[in-house]
GUDO-601665 format. One record per residue (C-alpha): residue number from 1; residue in one letter; x, y, z. Coordinates in Angstrom, 1 decimal, always signed. Each point is the difference from the previous one (the first is absolute). Example, Ala and Ser with C-alpha at 12.3 -4.5 7.8 and 13.67 -1.06 7.14 Angstrom:
2
- 1/A/+12.3/-4.5/+7.8 .
- 2/S/+1.4/+3.4/-0.7 .
***
This chain:
254
- 1/X/+133.7/+70.8/+76.1 .
- 2/X/+1.3/-0.6/+3.5 .
- 3/X/-2.2/+0.5/+3.1 .
- 4/X/+2.1/+3.1/+0.9 .
- 5/X/-0.5/+1.6/-3.4 .
- 6/X/-3.7/-0.8/+0.0 .
- 7/X/-0.4/+1.6/+3.4 .
- 8/X/+1.9/+3.1/-1.3 .
- 9/X/-2.3/+0.2/-3.0 .
- 10/X/-3.1/-0.1/+2.1 .
- 11/X/+1.4/+2.6/+2.3 .
- 12/X/+0.8/+2.3/-2.9 .
- 13/X/-3.5/-0.4/-1.4 .
- 14/X/-1.5/+0.8/+3.4 .
- 15/X/+2.2/+3.0/+0.4 .
- 16/X/-0.9/+1.3/-3.4 .
- 17/X/-3.7/-0.5/+0.7 .
- 18/X/+0.2/+1.9/+3.3 .
- 19/X/+2.1/+2.7/-1.6 .
- 20/X/-2.5/+0.3/-2.8 .
- 21/X/-2.9/+0.7/+2.4 .
- 22/X/-0.9/+3.6/+0.1 .
- 23/X/-0.5/+1.7/+3.3 .
- 24/X/-3.4/+1.4/+0.8 .
- 25/X/-0.6/+3.7/-0.7 .
- 26/X/+0.2/+2.5/+2.8 .
- 27/X/-2.7/+2.6/+0.6 .
- 28/X/+0.0/+3.1/+2.3 .
- 29/X/-2.7/+1.6/+2.0 .
- 30/X/-1.9/+3.2/+0.7 .
- 31/X/-1.4/+0.9/+3.5 .
- 32/X/-3.7/+0.8/-0.2 .
- 33/X/-0.7/+0.4/+3.7 .
- 34/X/+1.3/-0.7/+3.5 .
- 35/X/-1.8/-1.3/+3.1 .
- 36/X/+1.2/-0.3/+3.6 .
- 37/X/+1.7/-3.2/+1.2 .
- 38/X/+1.2/-0.8/+3.5 .
- 39/X/+3.7/-0.3/+0.5 .
- 40/X/-0.7/-2.6/+2.7 .
- 41/X/-1.4/-2.3/-2.7 .
- 42/X/+2.6/-2.6/-1.2 .
- 43/X/-2.0/-0.8/-3.1 .
- 44/X/-0.1/-3.6/-1.1 .
- 45/X/-3.4/-0.2/-1.7 .
- 46/X/-2.1/+2.6/-1.7 .
- 47/X/-3.2/+0.2/-2.2 .
- 48/X/-3.0/+2.2/-0.7 .
- 49/X/-3.6/-1.1/+0.4 .
- 50/X/-3.3/+1.8/+0.4 .
- 51/X/+1.6/+3.4/+0.4 .
- 52/X/+2.5/-1.1/+2.7 .
- 53/X/+3.7/-1.0/+0.1 .
- 54/X/+0.5/-3.3/+1.8 .
- 55/X/+3.5/-0.3/+1.4 .
- 56/X/+1.9/-2.8/+1.7 .
- 57/X/+3.0/+0.9/+2.0 .
- 58/X/+3.1/-2.0/+1.1 .
- 59/X/+2.6/-0.1/+2.8 .
- 60/X/-0.4/-2.5/+2.9 .
- 61/X/-2.2/+1.5/+2.7 .
- 62/X/-1.2/+2.8/-2.3 .
- 63/X/-1.9/-1.8/-2.7 .
- 64/X/-3.6/+1.0/-0.8 .
- 65/X/-2.7/+0.0/-2.6 .
- 66/X/-1.8/+3.4/-0.6 .
- 67/X/-2.6/+1.6/-2.1 .
- 68/X/+0.9/+3.7/-0.7 .
- 69/X/-1.7/+3.0/-1.5 .
- 70/X/+2.2/+1.2/-2.8 .
- 71/X/-0.6/+3.7/+0.2 .
- 72/X/+0.7/+0.3/+3.7 .
- 73/X/+2.0/-3.0/+0.9 .
- 74/X/-2.4/-0.8/+2.8 .
- 75/X/-0.2/-3.6/+1.1 .
- 76/X/-3.6/-1.2/+0.0 .
- 77/X/+0.6/-3.6/+0.8 .
- 78/X/+3.1/-1.7/+1.6 .
- 79/X/+0.9/-3.4/+1.3 .
- 80/X/+3.3/-0.9/+1.6 .
- 81/X/+1.8/-3.2/-0.7 .
- 82/X/+1.4/-1.9/+3.0 .
- 83/X/+3.4/+1.3/+1.2 .
- 84/X/+1.8/-3.0/-1.3 .
- 85/X/-1.0/+0.6/-3.6 .
- 86/X/+1.6/+2.0/-2.8 .
- 87/X/-2.8/+0.9/-2.3 .
- 88/X/+0.4/-0.1/-3.8 .
- 89/X/-2.2/+0.2/-3.1 .
- 90/X/-3.8/+0.5/+0.1 .
- 91/X/-2.8/-0.6/-2.5 .
- 92/X/-3.8/+0.0/-0.1 .
- 93/X/-2.0/-3.0/-1.1 .
- 94/X/-3.8/+0.2/+0.1 .
- 95/X/-1.1/+1.1/+3.5 .
- 96/X/+3.4/-0.8/+1.5 .
- 97/X/+3.5/+1.4/+0.2 .
- 98/X/+3.2/-2.1/+0.1 .
- 99/X/+3.2/+1.1/+1.8 .
- 100/X/+3.0/-2.4/+0.1 .
- 101/X/+3.2/+0.1/+2.0 .
- 102/X/+3.7/+0.1/-0.9 .
- 103/X/+1.4/-3.1/+1.8 .
- 104/X/-2.8/-1.3/+2.2 .
- 105/X/-1.6/-2.1/-2.8 .
- 106/X/-3.5/+1.3/+0.9 .
- 107/X/-2.5/+1.9/-2.1 .
- 108/X/-2.9/+1.7/+1.8 .
- 109/X/-3.4/+0.3/-1.6 .
- 110/X/-2.2/+2.9/+1.4 .
- 111/X/-3.6/+0.9/-0.6 .
- 112/X/+0.5/+3.2/-1.9 .
- 113/X/-2.8/+1.9/+1.8 .
- 114/X/+0.9/-0.9/+3.6 .
- 115/X/+3.7/-0.9/-0.4 .
- 116/X/-0.7/-3.2/+2.1 .
- 117/X/+2.2/-3.0/-0.8 .
- 118/X/-2.2/-2.7/-1.6 .
- 119/X/+2.7/-2.5/-0.8 .
- 120/X/+3.8/-0.5/-0.7 .
- 121/X/+2.1/-1.8/-2.6 .
- 122/X/+3.4/-1.6/+0.3 .
- 123/X/+2.6/+0.1/-2.7 .
- 124/X/+3.7/-0.7/-0.6 .
- 125/X/+2.7/+2.6/-0.7 .
- 126/X/-0.1/+3.7/+0.6 .
- 127/X/-2.9/+2.4/-0.5 .
- 128/X/+0.7/+3.3/-1.9 .
- 129/X/-2.6/+1.6/-2.3 .
- 130/X/-3.5/-1.0/-1.0 .
- 131/X/-2.6/+0.9/-2.6 .
- 132/X/-2.7/-1.8/-2.0 .
- 133/X/-1.3/-0.6/-3.4 .
- 134/X/-3.7/-0.6/-0.6 .
- 135/X/+0.5/-3.7/+0.9 .
- 136/X/+3.2/-0.4/+2.1 .
- 137/X/+2.1/+1.6/+2.6 .
- 138/X/+3.6/+0.9/-1.1 .
- 139/X/+2.9/+0.0/+2.5 .
- 140/X/+3.7/+0.9/+0.1 .
- 141/X/+2.6/-1.4/+2.4 .
- 142/X/+3.0/+2.2/-0.7 .
- 143/X/+1.3/-2.3/-2.8 .
- 144/X/-0.7/+0.4/-3.8 .
- 145/X/-3.1/-2.4/+0.3 .
- 146/X/-3.6/+1.1/+0.2 .
- 147/X/-2.4/-2.7/+1.3 .
- 148/X/-3.7/-0.1/-1.0 .
- 149/X/-2.1/-1.4/+2.8 .
- 150/X/-3.5/-1.3/+0.6 .
- 151/X/-1.9/+2.6/+2.1 .
- 152/X/-2.0/-2.7/+1.8 .
- 153/X/+3.0/-2.1/+1.1 .
- 154/X/+3.1/+2.3/-0.6 .
- 155/X/+1.5/-3.0/-1.8 .
- 156/X/+2.3/+0.7/-2.9 .
- 157/X/-1.5/-0.7/-3.4 .
- 158/X/+2.9/+1.1/-2.2 .
- 159/X/+2.9/+2.4/-0.1 .
- 160/X/+2.1/+2.1/-2.4 .
- 161/X/+3.6/+1.1/+0.2 .
- 162/X/+0.3/+3.8/-0.8 .
- 163/X/+2.7/+0.8/-2.5 .
- 164/X/+1.2/+3.0/-2.0 .
- 165/X/+2.2/-0.6/-3.0 .
- 166/X/+0.3/-3.7/+1.2 .
- 167/X/+1.3/+0.9/+3.4 .
- 168/X/-2.1/-0.6/+3.2 .
- 169/X/-1.3/+3.1/+1.9 .
- 170/X/+0.5/-0.7/+3.7 .
- 171/X/-1.3/+1.8/+3.1 .
- 172/X/-3.6/+0.3/-1.3 .
- 173/X/-1.9/+1.6/+2.8 .
- 174/X/-3.4/+1.9/+0.1 .
- 175/X/-2.3/-0.9/-2.8 .
- 176/X/-3.1/+1.4/-1.8 .
- 177/X/-2.1/-1.3/-2.9 .
- 178/X/-0.4/+2.8/-2.6 .
- 179/X/-1.8/-0.5/-3.3 .
- 180/X/+0.9/-3.6/-0.3 .
- 181/X/+3.6/+0.4/+1.1 .
- 182/X/+1.7/-0.4/+3.3 .
- 183/X/+1.9/+3.0/+1.3 .
- 184/X/+2.8/-0.8/+2.4 .
- 185/X/+2.3/+2.1/+2.2 .
- 186/X/+3.5/-1.3/+0.0 .
- 187/X/+1.5/+0.3/+3.5 .
- 188/X/+2.6/+2.8/+0.3 .
- 189/X/-0.8/+1.2/-3.5 .
- 190/X/-1.9/+3.1/-1.3 .
- 191/X/-1.4/-2.0/-2.8 .
- 192/X/-3.3/-1.9/-0.4 .
- 193/X/-0.1/-3.0/-2.3 .
- 194/X/-3.0/-0.6/-2.3 .
- 195/X/-0.3/-3.8/-0.3 .
- 196/X/-2.0/-2.4/-2.2 .
- 197/X/-1.9/-2.4/+2.3 .
- 198/X/+0.1/-2.6/-2.8 .
- 199/X/+3.7/-0.5/-0.2 .
- 200/X/+1.8/+2.4/+2.4 .
- 201/X/+1.5/+2.1/-2.7 .
- 202/X/+0.7/+3.6/+1.0 .
- 203/X/-2.0/+2.1/-2.5 .
- 204/X/+1.4/+3.4/+1.2 .
- 205/X/+1.4/+2.0/+2.9 .
- 206/X/-1.3/+3.1/+1.7 .
- 207/X/+3.0/+2.0/+1.3 .
- 208/X/-1.0/+2.1/+3.0 .
- 209/X/+3.4/+1.4/+0.8 .
- 210/X/-0.2/+3.3/+1.8 .
- 211/X/-3.6/-0.5/+1.1 .
- 212/X/+0.9/+0.4/+3.7 .
- 213/X/+3.3/+1.9/+0.6 .
- 214/X/+2.5/-1.9/+2.0 .
- 215/X/+0.0/+2.6/+2.8 .
- 216/X/-3.7/-0.8/+0.6 .
- 217/X/+0.7/-3.7/+0.6 .
- 218/X/+0.4/-1.0/+3.6 .
- 219/X/+2.7/-2.6/-0.7 .
- 220/X/+1.3/-2.5/-2.5 .
- 221/X/-3.0/-2.2/+0.3 .
- 222/X/-2.5/+2.8/-0.8 .
- 223/X/-0.3/-1.4/-3.5 .
- 224/X/-2.6/+0.3/-2.7 .
- 225/X/-2.6/-2.7/+0.9 .
- 226/X/-3.7/+0.3/-0.6 .
- 227/X/-2.1/+0.0/-3.2 .
- 228/X/-3.8/+0.6/-0.1 .
- 229/X/-2.3/+0.3/-3.0 .
- 230/X/-3.4/+1.5/-0.2 .
- 231/X/-1.4/-1.8/-3.0 .
- 232/X/-3.3/+2.0/-0.1 .
- 233/X/+1.9/+3.3/-0.6 .
- 234/X/+3.3/-1.4/-1.4 .
- 235/X/+2.1/+1.5/+2.8 .
- 236/X/+3.3/-1.4/+1.0 .
- 237/X/+1.4/+0.6/+3.5 .
- 238/X/+3.5/-0.8/+1.4 .
- 239/X/+1.6/+0.5/+3.4 .
- 240/X/+2.8/-1.4/+2.1 .
- 241/X/+1.0/-1.2/+3.4 .
- 242/X/-0.2/+2.9/+2.5 .
- 243/X/-0.6/+2.5/-2.8 .
- 244/X/-1.8/+3.2/+0.8 .
- 245/X/-2.1/-0.1/-3.2 .
- 246/X/-2.0/-2.2/-2.3 .
- 247/X/+0.5/+1.1/-3.6 .
- 248/X/-2.6/-0.2/-2.8 .
- 249/X/+2.0/-0.4/-3.2 .
- 250/X/-0.5/-0.3/-3.7 .
- 251/X/+2.5/-2.2/-1.9 .
- 252/X/+1.6/+1.9/-2.9 .
- 253/X/+2.3/-1.1/-2.8 .
- 254/X/+3.6/+1.0/-0.4 .
***
């Protein structure tokens, strides 16, 4: 067999393998309740803890970290980032909160109770979403790669490439750890990917099309971005950049 034919054979085997992969199933949603959300908040990070929403916002000169009462939308704690920073994903770890930045290569670590900066970490690449397992931080950078980091050093321990039916899923953004899976917003998409942290395989999709009507979105960048999970009561919340509401939803089959 010539080299050319051998390469063609390998290519055909790979093509058949990819074609034979079955795409992950798609689920729908039911709205359970709605809560107020500021249309001035360009949501980049979002999670629920101890009865409060924690939200990190972006845009240079407008980035902040806030603790918010869900029922009223009242901000009970707030710290501004420096005007040179574009804030991105946030996560809690022990007594601290982490908030990293889009292109400044800095992650700020705050005392959760005073919101005082206690240290910073440096890293390579862009910062997008962030969540955590019981042992590691998990970050996205706008590619199809999720990186698992040491909470004490922010160093990468391992990574997975997220794929559905063999194809990489790019533009992974805000993240949340839910029942042993990683939920990820996909930038400029109304879908959330449910991802295996072991190998990056997409286990399923949640299609949130129609959740917020187009006429209620401020502009083309007012996209779905923000997932929070209340594990104690099994409640799932979603929102978006400059959206007027946070939605509590139930995932339903199709």
